[in-house]
N, C-alpha and C positions, 0 to 999 in steps of 0.2 A: 863878753867872754864866758860869763856864767851861763847865758842861754845856749851858747855853742857847746859848752861842756855838757849841759843837760841833754841837748839833742844827741850828742855823741854817745852818752850813756844809754839813751833809748835805742840807738842803732845797734850798740853792742848787745843790749838785752835781746833785741830781735834775733841776733845771730846765735844766741845760746840755745841749745836744744832743751826743751822741757819735756818731762814725762807726762804732761797733761796738756789738754787742748788750750788754745789761746793764741790769737793772732797778735795781741799786744799785752803789755804788762797788766793792765787793769782787767782784761778779760781772763787772763790766766789766774790772777789773784782771786777774782770772783768765783771762778770754777773751783779752785782749791777750797775756798770758804764753804761753798755749797756741799762739797763732798765731806769736809770735816764736820760740818753741821749734822749731816746724816749719820756719820760714824758716831758722833757724840750722843745723838739721840738714841741710837740702838744700844750703845753701851750702857747708858744711864738706866733705861727701862729694863734691860736684861738683868742688870745687877739688882735693881729693885725687886724684880720677879724672883731672882735667886735668893735674896734675903728673906722674902716672904715665905718661900718654899721651905728653906732650912729652918726658919723659926717655927713654922707650923709642924714640920716633921719632928723636931726635937720635942715639941709639946705633945703631939699626938702619940708618939711612941715612947715618951718619957726617957729620952736619951740624955744621959748625964755626961757632959763634956767639960773638962777643965778650961778655964779662961774664956768660956763662950761669951760672957758679957763683954770682955775686952775686945773680942773679935767683932762682935756686932757694933760696939761703939766705934771702933776704928773704921769699919765699913761705912757706918752712917756719916762719919766725918769726911771720908773719901768721897762719898756720893754728894754731900753738900758742896764740897770744894769743886767737884766736877760740874755740878749743876750751875754753880756761880760762874765758872769760866765759860761753860757752854752757852748759857743764856746771855751773860753780860758781855762777852767778847766775841764769840763765834756767831751768835745769832744777831745781836743788836749793834755790834761794833763793825769797824772796817779795818781789821788787822792786816798788817803787812804779811807777805809770804814768809819772811823770816820769823815773825811772831807766831804764825800758825804752825810752822815747822817745830818751833819750841814747844808749843802746846801739844803737838803730836808726841814728842819725846816725853813730855811731862806725864801725859796720860799713860803711855806705855810703861814708864818707870814706876809710877804710882800704883798702877794695877798689879804689876809684878811684885812690888813690895807688899801690897795688901794680901795677895794670895800666898806669898812666901811666909809672911807673918802668921797667916791663918794656919798653914801647915805646921809651922814650928810651935805655935801656942797650943794647938790641938794635937800634939804628937801622940797622945794616948789613943786617939781615934785613928786607927790605921788607914781608913779610906780618905782621911783628910788630905794627905799629900797627893794621892791619886786624883781626887776631885779638883784640887787646886791646879794640878798640871793640865787636866782636861779643860777646865774653864779658861785657863790662860791661853791654851791652844785656840779655843773659840775666839778669843780676843785678837790673837795674832792673825788668824785667817780672815776675820771680819775686816781688820785693817787692810790686809793685802787686797781684798776685793774692792774696798771703798775709797781708800785714801791714795791719791796719785803719788807714786813713788817709784824710784828706780829699784832694781833688784838689790843693789848694794845697800841702799838706805833701808830697804825693808829688812834685810838680814841684820843690820845693826840695831834697828829699833826692836825687832823681834827678840834679839839677844838680851836687850835691856829688860824685856818682860820675863823671859825665862830664867835669867840668872838668879834673881831673888827666890823664885819658886824652887829652883834646883837647890839653892842654899837651904831653904826650909826643909826639903826632903833629906838632905844630908844630916841636918840637925835631928830630924825624927829618926833616921836610921841608927844613930848612936844613942838616942835617949830611950828607945824601947825596941824590944826584939820584933823584927818584922818577919813576914812569911818567907823572905829570901835573905840570903847572906847580905851583909852591908855592902860589899863590893858589887854584887849583882844588882842589888836594889838601886844603888847610886848609878852604876853603869847603865842600867836599863833606863833610868830617868834621863840621864845625859843623852843617850842615844835617841830617845823619844824627842827631846828638845832639838837636837841637831836635824833630825829628819823633818820635823815640823818647820824649822827655820828654812831649810832648803826648799821645801814645797812652797812655803809662803813667798820666798824671794823669787823663785822661778815663776810662780803664778802671777805675782805683781808685775814682773818684767814683761811677761807675755801679754797680759791684759793691757797695760799702758803702752807697750810697744805697738800693738795693733791699733790702739786709739791714736797714737801719734801718726801712724801710717794713714789712717783715715783722715786725720787733720791735714796732713801734707797733701793728700789727694784732693782735698777741698780748697787748696791754696793755689792761686794763680798769681805769681809775682808778689806784689804787695797787697793783693786782694784776697780776702777770706770769704768763700761762698757761704751763704746763710741758708736760703730756701729758694726753691724754684717758684717763679711767679708767672711763667708763661712758656709756651712751647710752640715752635713753628715747624716747617717742613724738614729742615736739616739742622736745626739748632734749638737751643733752649736758653731761656733768660732766667738769671738768678739774681736775687737780692744779695748784695755783698757789702763789705765794708773795707775801707782802706786801712792798712795796718797802722800808719802813723797819723794820718789826718783824721781818722775815725769818722769819715764821711760816708753816708749811705750812698751806694753806687749800684747800678744795674750792670751785670756782666752777661754778655751774649756769647755763648759757646757755639762753635761750628764743628760738627763731628767730622774728623778726617776721613772716616770710612764712607762718607756720603758725598764727598767732593774730591776732585783731583788736585794735585799740587799746583797746576796752572790756575785752577779756580781760586785756590787760596791766595795765590799771588795777586790775582785780580781783586779779591776782597780787600787785600792789604792796600792796594793802590786806591780803591774807593774810599776806604776809611781815611786815608791821608787827605783826599779831597774833602770828605765830609767834615773833617776836623777843622777845615778852614772856614766853614760856615758859621757865622756869628749872629744870625738873626735870632731874636729872643724866642721865636716860636719854632725853632729847630732844636731838637735835643742836642745837648752839648756832649761831645766825645772827649774823654779824658786821656785814654790810653789804649794801646792794642799790642798784641804779641802772640806768641805761641809757647805752650809749655813743653816739657821734655817729651811728652807723649804725642806731640804734633797737633794738639787741639788748639785751633785758632780762637782767640777771644778778643773782644774789645769792651772797654769800660765806658759807660756813659752815665749821665746824671740820672739818679733814681727819681722817678715821678710817682708820688703817692697820690694817685687819682683813679680815673676810670677811663677806659677807651670808649670810643663812640659806639662800637658794636655792643658792648656790655651795657652802655647807657640806654640804648633803645630796647635791648632785651629785658632789662630790669625795670625801666621807667616809662617805656612806650615812646611814641612819637613826641618830638620836642617842639616847643613854641617857636614861632617864626622869628621873633626877635633874637632868641638864643642862637638859632641856626645861622642867621646873618652874621652875628658876632663871631661865631666859630669859623665860618667859611672865610671871612675877611682876614682873620689871623693866619689861616693856612695859606692864603694867597701871598701874604708877605713872605712866609718861609719859602714857598715854591719859587717866587720871583728871584730871590737871592740865589737859589740853587740853579735855576735856569740861566741866570746871568753868568754863573760859574761853569756852565756847560754840563750840568748834572741833571738828568731826568730821573725822577723818583721811580717810575715804572710800576709802583705797587701802592698807589694811594687807595686806601680803603678805610672803613671805620675802625678796624682793629689797629691801624697804624697811626691813628690820631688820638692822642691821650689828652683828656681834660683834667686839669689839676689847679692847684693854687700856687701862686708864686709871689712872694713878698707881700702877702695879705691880699693879693688881687685874685678874685675868684674867676672861674671859667677861663683859665689860661690854657690855650691849645698848644700842644707840642707835636710836631711831626717827627716820626721815628722811622727806622728801617729804610734807608735810601737804597733799596735794591740789593741789600747785602745778604739777607737770609733768604735765598731762593736757589734753585738749581740752575747753574750756568751750563748751557749746552751750546753747541754750534750747529750750523746748517748740516743736514745729513744728505743732501743731494741738490741737484739743480732746481727741482721743482718742489722740494720739501722745505718748509719753513717751520721755525720753532717759535711758539708763542709763550711769552713770559708774563705772568701776572695772575690775578685772581679773576676767574671768569665773570663774576657778577659786576666787575668794575673795569672790564676791558673795552677800549674803544674799537670801532669797526676796523680801523686800519691795522690793529694788532692781528686781525684775522686775514684781511685781504693783502696786506703788505707789511709783515712783521719787521722788515728791515728798515722801514721808515718810522722814525721815532723822534718826536719833538715835544715842545712844551704843551701842544694841544692834547697830547696823550694824557698828561697829568690833569689838564683842565676837564677833560671828559670824565675821568675817574672822580674828580672832585664834585662834578655835577651829580654823579651817581650817589656820592656820599650825602649831598644835600637832599636829594630825592628820598633817600633812606631815612634821614633824620626827620624829615617833615611828614612822611607817611607811615614810617615803620615797616616799609616793604622795599624790596629791591626793585630796580627798574624793570628787570625781566626775570621771570621764573622759568626754570627748565628742569626736566627730569635728569638730563645729563649735562656735563660741562660743555660738550660740543654744541648741544641744542641751545644752551644759553648764549654761547658765542655767536651762533648764527642769528639769533634774535637781535643782538646788538648790530648786526650788519643789515638786516632786512626789515625789522619791525620798528615802527615809531613808538615811543613811550606813551603810556596812558597819561592823560592830564592828572595832575596830583589832586585837583579838586574833586575828581571822581572817586578817589580812594580814601578820603578822610572827611570827617565833618568839621575838623578844625579849620579856623580861618587862616587861609594862606593868601597874602597880598598878591594881586595879579602881577604886579611888577616883579615880585620874587619868583613867581612861577615862570615868568618870561625869561628871567636870567638863567634859571636852572635848565629850562628846555633848550636855550641856546647853547649851553655847555654840552648838551646831549645831541647836538647836530651830527649827522653821519660824516660829513666832510670836515676835515680839520680846519679848512679855510673859512668855514661858516661859524666857527666858534670864536671866542674872544681871542684877540691877537696875543695877549699876554696875561699873566696872573694879575698884574697891576690893573689892566683894563677890566678884568673880572671884578677886582676889588672896587674899582670906581663904579661899576654898574651896581654892585651891592649897596654902595653908599647912596644910590638914588632911590632905594626902596624906602617908602615912608616908615618912620619909626613905629614899631609895634608896641602896644601897651601890655602885651602879654609877658614881657620879660625886661627887667632892668636890674640895676646893681643890687637893689634891696632883695629882689627875688633870688638873685644869684647867691647872696650871702646867706639867706635863709636856707636855700637848698643845700649849700655846702655844710652849714652847721648840722643839718639833719643827716647828711651823708657821713660825716665824720663819726657820728654816734652809732652808725650801723656796723655790724661785724664784718671783718674782711672776708671777701669771697674766696672760694678755693682757687688754686692756680688755674689759669685759663689755657685752653688749647686754641691757638691762633687759627683763623680761617686760612687754609693752606694757600701758599703761593704756588700755583701749578705750572708745569711745563707741558704744553700740549703740542703734539706734532701733527701738522695738517699738510697733506699732499695736495697742493693747489693745482698741480698739473692733472692729477687724477680727477679732481672735482670738475675742472674745466672741460674734461672729456666725458663727463657723466659716468665715471668709473668709481666704484666704491673705494673709499679711503681705507688704508690699512689700519 
């Protein structure tokens, strides 16, 4: 019952609007603490500067003011107390929201009392009341800018600062003749305070109202977006966190202006199928939905690692033993998908992420099961639409795009293996169409001709069979491909010790900038025109 009550309180807290950012209680508390810390720091050093200036000015110009020793002693005590609370509680502690709000009120009241007392004790110095009012205003405006607060709370806290100062001005007005009549003097001060309070309250409300809107814009259901970690053709990937579970999550957004409603419905069905995949080498899907703006999103496990494209770009061609290990894992993920009637259709290095799972290094994860790509339909009897990335498209994607089976993915996986072993794509072309035609007409170059690294002959045979032009000449299934990889003699260039050392070094490297995915393209090819030797549109 106690746990249920605690969970209920958390849910209620989630429903309460806050004037500051935070997808959960701890994040909101930490944000308020950071802002209060900055506010306290600025106040402390501003008052130290003010005291040094006034002390120097009194000495330099030989200004004689009554009770000046009491004023400076009181200010020193106030600064010492402020420093103690600031450093001891705000900086090094973990105060609750309620305690920090109490500190906020304490600072406002104490500062107001200090300036009010200064104006009253130095009533013989006519500028004292004015300067106290001006510096109190600086404090109020600084708080409105830095401390998250509603307009109502800002008005109340600002009043606590101004009331003692106004009281000190009233005292001075009756103790010594001022330049203005007492009523005008007091009325002017009161008007100044009211105007300052209204400006501070409205400013605070506007600033944190906008901040809340930004925060809400970065919220998708129970997920709070953090930073962009990747971008594809019609979608972006963000690192996010779940509001209650506080679990790191990857959120993929699909922009509604780039796809039709029918396409979004198809994406939704595909996510439903993908969520049924349980193979450990397939990325886990947690949730999916649409926000009020029509943006489709789905949440999947966050993979803190590196995709194979970045791996080769940053570290070069990979050892044969490592490549065999990676490809074998991908085969397991693809076999489960194929058994479920799902064809990935976009296997490429950028869609295979290498990470660590449960202390196991070099754990491969297959992502993006055909979700982030442009879905189109046939545009005519002889016009076919090709989906995929040109460097990894099988020949049948060009000659017969309507025929799609497991062999489609196995060809692409062979291209991935070729890329990992040589650091080069199977075919190079100046245009996407040229590259697609090479997949149809040109045999791949032997990998041993492209690298000086040792590639077992058995492994090269396996990769080249994956790259056969006819689907029937490739392996019958992903499992058959995995079995063939298992026959490759174990290489000494990569083992568990190598993997652990590599990951230890990798974790110490700075995070790279967000990557832009190699685009999943849609290419329209008029097969009828090509067969009659007419130029394609």
